[in-house]
C-alpha positions in Angstrom: 13.5 -17.1 19.4 9.7 -18.4 19.1 7.5 -16.9 16.3 4.6 -15.2 17.9 1.5 -13.5 16.3 -0.9 -11.1 17.9 -3.7 -9.2 16.3 -3.2 -5.4 15.8 -7.0 -4.8 15.8 -10.3 -6.3 15.4 -10.5 -5.0 11.8 -7.3 -6.3 10.2 -3.6 -6.5 11.0 -1.2 -8.9 12.8 2.1 -8.2 14.6 4.9 -10.7 14.3 7.7 -11.1 16.8 10.5 -13.8 17.4 11.7 -13.7 13.9 15.0 -12.4 12.4 14.6 -11.8 8.8 18.3 -11.0 8.4 18.8 -14.9 8.6 17.5 -17.6 6.3 14.0 -18.5 7.0 12.5 -22.0 6.5 9.8 -22.5 3.9 7.5 -23.8 6.8 7.9 -20.4 8.5 7.5 -18.6 5.3 4.3 -20.3 4.4 3.1 -19.5 7.9 3.8 -15.7 7.1 2.2 -15.8 3.8 -0.9 -17.4 5.1 -1.1 -14.9 8.1 -0.8 -12.0 5.6 -3.6 -13.5 3.4 -5.8 -13.7 6.5 -5.1 -10.5 8.2 -4.1 -8.3 5.2 -1.7 -6.2 7.1 1.6 -7.6 8.8 3.9 -5.7 11.1 7.0 -7.7 11.7 8.8 -6.1 14.6 12.4 -5.3 15.6 14.2 -6.0 12.3 17.8 -4.8 11.5 18.2 -5.2 7.8 20.8 -4.2 5.1 19.0 -3.4 1.8 20.2 -6.7 0.5 18.7 -8.7 3.5 15.5 -6.6 3.2 15.1 -7.7 -0.5 15.9 -11.3 0.3 13.3 -11.3 3.2 10.6 -9.8 0.8 11.3 -12.5 -1.9 9.7 -14.9 0.7 6.4 -13.2 -0.4 7.0 -12.8 -4.2 8.9 -11.2 -6.9 10.0 -7.5 -6.5 8.9 -5.2 -9.2 10.0 -1.8 -10.7 8.5 1.3 -9.0 7.9 4.5 -10.8 9.2 6.7 -8.0 12.2 7.5 -10.2 14.1 10.1 -8.3 13.7 8.1 -5.0 15.2 4.8 -6.0 18.3 3.4 -4.1 21.3 3.6 -6.5 22.7 0.0 -5.6 19.3 -1.6 -5.0 16.8 0.1 -7.3 14.0 -2.3 -6.2 14.0 0.0 -3.1 12.3 3.4 -2.9 13.5 5.7 -0.1 10.6 7.7 1.1 12.2 10.6 3.1 9.7 13.2 4.4 12.5 15.9 4.2 12.3 15.8 0.4 8.5 16.3 0.2 6.7 18.5 -2.1 5.0 21.6 -0.3 1.3 21.9 -0.8 -0.9 24.9 -1.2 -1.3 25.3 2.5 2.5 25.6 3.0 2.8 22.2 4.6 4.9 19.3 3.4 3.0 16.6 1.4 4.7 13.3 1.9 4.3 10.4 -0.6 1.1 8.5 0.1 -0.5 11.1 2.2 -2.8 12.7 -0.3 -5.7 10.3 -0.2 -6.7 6.6 0.5 -5.4 4.4 -2.1 -3.8 1.1 -3.5 -0.4 1.4 -4.8 0.5 1.7 -8.6 -2.8 1.0 -10.2 -1.3 2.4 -13.5 0.2 -0.9 -14.0 -1.3 -3.9 -16.0 -0.3 -6.2 -13.1 -0.3 -3.9 -10.0 1.6 -4.9 -6.9 0.0 -7.5 -4.7 1.9 -6.5 -1.7 3.6 -3.2 -0.6 6.3 -3.3 2.0 7.6 -0.4 4.3 10.5 -0.6 6.4 11.0 2.0 9.1 14.4 3.5 9.2 14.0 6.7 11.1 10.9 8.5 12.5 10.3 12.0 13.6 11.7 12.9 17.0 8.4 14.7 18.1 6.2 11.6 17.1 3.6 11.1 14.5 3.9 9.8 11.1 1.4 7.0 11.5 -0.1 5.0 8.5 -3.7 4.2 8.3 -5.1 1.0 6.7 -8.7 0.2 5.8 -10.0 -3.4 5.2 -11.8 -2.9 1.9 -13.1 -6.5 1.8 -15.1 -5.6 4.9 -16.1 -2.4 3.4 -17.6 -4.1 0.4 -19.2 -6.9 2.5 -21.1 -4.4 4.5 -22.8 -3.0 1.4 -26.3 -4.1 0.3 -26.4 -6.8 -2.2 -27.8 -4.6 -4.8 -25.1 -2.1 -4.4 -22.5 -4.9 -4.5 -23.8 -6.0 -7.9 -23.8 -2.4 -9.1 -20.3 -1.7 -8.1 -19.1 -5.1 -9.4 -20.1 -4.0 -13.0 -17.8 -1.0 -12.9 -14.3 -0.6 -14.1 -11.8 2.1 -13.5 -9.2 3.7 -16.0 -6.0 4.5 -14.4 -3.1 6.5 -15.5 0.3 7.5 -13.9 0.3 10.8 -12.0 2.2 13.9 -13.4 4.7 14.3 -10.5 8.2 15.6 -10.9 9.5 12.6 -9.1 8.4 10.4 -12.0 11.0 10.6 -14.8 10.1 11.2 -18.3 11.2 7.6 -19.2 9.0 6.1 -16.5 5.9 8.2 -17.5 6.5 6.9 -21.0 7.2 3.2 -19.6 4.1 3.2 -17.2 1.9 5.8 -18.7 -0.4 3.9 -20.9 -4.0 3.8 -19.3 -5.0 0.5 -17.4 -8.5 -0.6 -16.9 -9.3 -2.6 -13.7 -12.4 -3.8 -11.9 -13.6 -1.6 -9.1 -14.3 -4.6 -7.2 -11.2 -6.8 -7.1 -11.1 -10.7 -6.1 -8.2 -11.9 -3.9 -6.7 -14.9 -5.8 -5.9 -17.0 -2.9 -9.0 -16.4 -0.6 -11.7 -15.3 -3.0 -12.4 -12.1 -1.0 -13.9 -9.3 -2.7 -12.8 -5.8 -2.1 -13.2 -2.2 -3.4 -10.0 -1.4 -5.2 -9.1 2.2 -6.3 -6.6 4.9 -6.3 -8.4 8.2 -6.6 -5.1 10.0 -7.5 -4.7 7.7 -10.6 -8.3 7.6 -11.6 -8.9 9.0 -15.1 -12.5 7.9 -15.1 -14.9 5.1 -14.5 -15.7 3.5 -17.9 -18.8 5.2 -19.4 -18.6 8.2 -17.1 -16.7 11.6 -17.4 -13.8 12.3 -15.2 -15.5 14.8 -12.9 -18.5 12.6 -12.3 -16.0 9.5 -11.7 -13.9 11.3 -9.2 -17.2 12.6 -7.2 -18.6 9.1 -7.3 -15.4 7.5 -5.9 -15.0 10.3 -3.2 -18.7 9.9 -2.1 -18.2 6.0 -2.0 -15.0 6.1 0.0 -16.4 8.7 2.4 -19.3 6.4 3.1 -17.6 3.1 3.5 -14.3 3.9 5.3 -15.2 3.7 8.9 -13.2 3.4 12.1 -14.4 -0.1 12.9 -12.7 -1.5 9.7 -9.6 0.6 10.1 -6.2 0.3 11.7 -3.7 3.1 12.6 -0.2 1.8 12.7 2.1 3.8 15.1 5.6 3.0 13.7 8.7 1.9 15.7 12.2 2.1 14.0 12.7 -1.6 12.8 9.0 -2.3 11.9 8.7 -3.9 8.6 5.0 -3.7 7.4 3.6 -5.6 4.6 0.0 -5.0 3.4 -2.2 -6.5 0.7 -2.8 -4.1 -2.0 -5.7 -6.3 -3.4 -7.8 -5.9 -0.2 -6.5 -2.7 1.7 -6.4 0.9 1.1 -3.7 2.9 3.0 -2.8 6.5 3.7 0.2 8.3 5.4 -1.0 10.8 7.9 0.7 14.4 7.8 0.6 14.6 11.6 4.2 15.3 12.2 7.1 17.7 11.3 8.3 16.3 7.9 11.6 18.4 8.3 12.5 15.9 11.3 12.8 13.1 8.8 10.5 10.1 8.6 12.4 7.6 6.4 10.8 4.4 5.0 12.3 2.0 2.6 9.5 0.9 0.1 9.4 -2.3 -2.0 6.4 -3.6 -4.1 5.9 -7.2 -5.2 4.6 -8.3 -8.5 0.9 -9.0 -8.7 -1.4 -10.5 -11.3 -3.9 -8.8 -13.7 -6.9 -7.7 -11.4 -10.1 -9.7 -11.8 
């Protein structure tokens, strides 16, 4: 097989073919993949057939796995993997299922002192009738498009983040990961120096110096203004897709455009990041 990379959109993303991650990968190829992810922010590695152990081994080419607080979803034999199965979703006020990650545009696990640098999703099963896309937004491009004065104002802000009070988070994990964490609203990518708007509205307690209601209204208005189609990519999944995305620079959201009872099953792993700056 020959490694091949093709852009997924003008805004972000690259598709990778010609690689089998169930087999050992040379450091040269691993370095090529890491550079491509830094450059394109989202990477879809196609046509993978991975056992859980092989999946974890492949992801360690990109970094160290870290504990997730999706306590009830962790795979028994491989607790680094969370099984996101739409059939187990909460039901919203509208009577529809609310799968994990579908509530708002966000970056994962901002309630950690060292949030994940990368999230990986491996498509195990998809709804028969279609749908179940995931959207991604290039928040470096969103920041770069702002006037310089607004960039400076946003760069002075810090968010205070806490774990959400959902039933799928155990009492032990709420205690372990529950301490509020303060992060810059504008985060710098340590490898490339790129600056991005960095936030998880669902975990936002407040912006430092502002009350919670004002803080959420400010963030909602900011995201509504800066998230535009031209800096976005909507991934249409295939079984066997392994998608990695850079949490320092990308916001994502799972779309609810499918019948959750049909089963959209993703295996999710997060990789340890650094203290945001």
